N, C-alpha and C positions, 0 to 999 in steps of 0.2 A: 483419412489420415487425421487424427486430432491432433489438434492446435495447440502449440504452450500456453501453459498460465502466463498473463498478463501484467504486464508489475502495476498497473495502469487503472485507476480506480473506473466503472463500465461507463461511467457516465464520457469521460476521456475516450473508451476503446470504444464506445456510439458515433463519436464525431469523426474518429478513424474511416469506419469503419464508411461515415457521411464519403466523408474527402475518396474513400477508396469509389463505391459508387462513381458520385460527379464524375470523377478523373475517368474512368472505365466509359461513362456514358458521356463525354467528353470526346472517348479515342473513339466507341464503335459508330459518333453520328462523321467524326472527319474518317474513320473506315467505309459510309457510303457512299460517299463523295463521290463525283465521275471524273467533273472533267471541267477544264478554270471556268465556266461560266457558273457551274455548281459552284464554286469555291465564290464568283462573287459573290452568290446572291445565298452563301451562308455567311460568310461572312463576318455579319450586324450575327448575328446571334450564339455564333466559335466566339467571338469578343463579351456579352451580353452570357456569357455561357462562363470564360474563364475567371469574370470580374466577378462572378459568384461564386467560381474557384477558390478564389482569392479571400475572397470571406470571408469562406468554411477554415480557406489556412491559416487567418489572425486568428479569429475564433480561439481553436485548436491551441493555437503554439499562448494567447494568453491563458486557456486554462490550461493549459501544462507545465506551464512557466507560477500561474497562479499555488497550483498543487508539490510542486520541485521546495515554494518557499514553501505553504505552511505544514510540509513536513522535513523539509531540514534545518529550520530553524525553533521547531520544538521538540525537545525533550522530554521524557517523561518523568516523572519526580521521580527528584537522584535519591533523595535520602527512602523512599522504602525500595528502589531497584539495589538501592544502595543494602536495604537490611538483608533483601533478597543474598545478593551476595555474600555475605556475614552465615546467612543458615542452610544455603545449600551445599554439597558433597557438592567438588571439583568438579565430577563426573553428572550430574543435574545440571550445574550454574548453566554451561552457553548454550544448553536447548532450550531448556524454561524461557528466563531470562530472556533471549534470541522469541521465540514465540508471544510472550509476553506485548513486548517491543512492538515486531511484528501487529498482530493483533492493536497495540493501543493509538499507532499511527492511521491503520483507519479507521476509528472511532476518531480522530482524531480531521480524518479527511470528512467523516461526513458527520460527525456532529460541533467542535469550536474541540477547545482544551480544555478548558472548568470541566464538558465530559467526558472526555478520554481520560482528566488523571484523576477524576471520582473512579469510575472503572478502573486505572490503576493500582487504586491507594484497592481499594472492593477486593480488586483479587490477590495486593499481595492479601491482607487482612485474613484472606481463607487462604493459604498456601501458608501461616506460614501456622498457625496452631500442628497440623502435620509435625515439620519439621521441629518448633520445639520441643514435641512429645516427644520425638526420637532421639535428639540432643538430651532430654531428661531422662527417658530410661537408659539410657547408655551410664551417664553418669550418675544414674541407680543399679544399673548392674556393680561398673566398676567401687563405687561405693558400697559394695557387697559384700564382692567378691574378695575387699581390700580385708573387710572384717575377718570374712571367714579363713584368707590365711595366715590372721596373726590372730 
């Protein structure tokens, strides 16, 4: 069965996987213990592995909070986003801007705000020309039609 795509970047996903592996390994170790004597002998091992699991949980929590802070506090360049908002048709607007913002957040997480902003401006610059051309073509067509009619 295919797992759903995660909302987290690969680094955090690997931390979650490490947590699961460690928790399952502790669980399997505890399942192998038979009687009270085994439990007494295994107490130190269980405590050490539990401490290791706690450390993994703290590291994962720190990574998740850092990722959330970066992605929540940063916004794509407003003026570039607004320019797209002005030039795009209503039907195209939500999908295109949404896709760009999603990619922006991934680049932001991997490379930082400066590189993500440069990437966003570049995408907008390359995207503008076809929309401007379409607007100019429509305006020219209306102008031509108005001259034909009058």
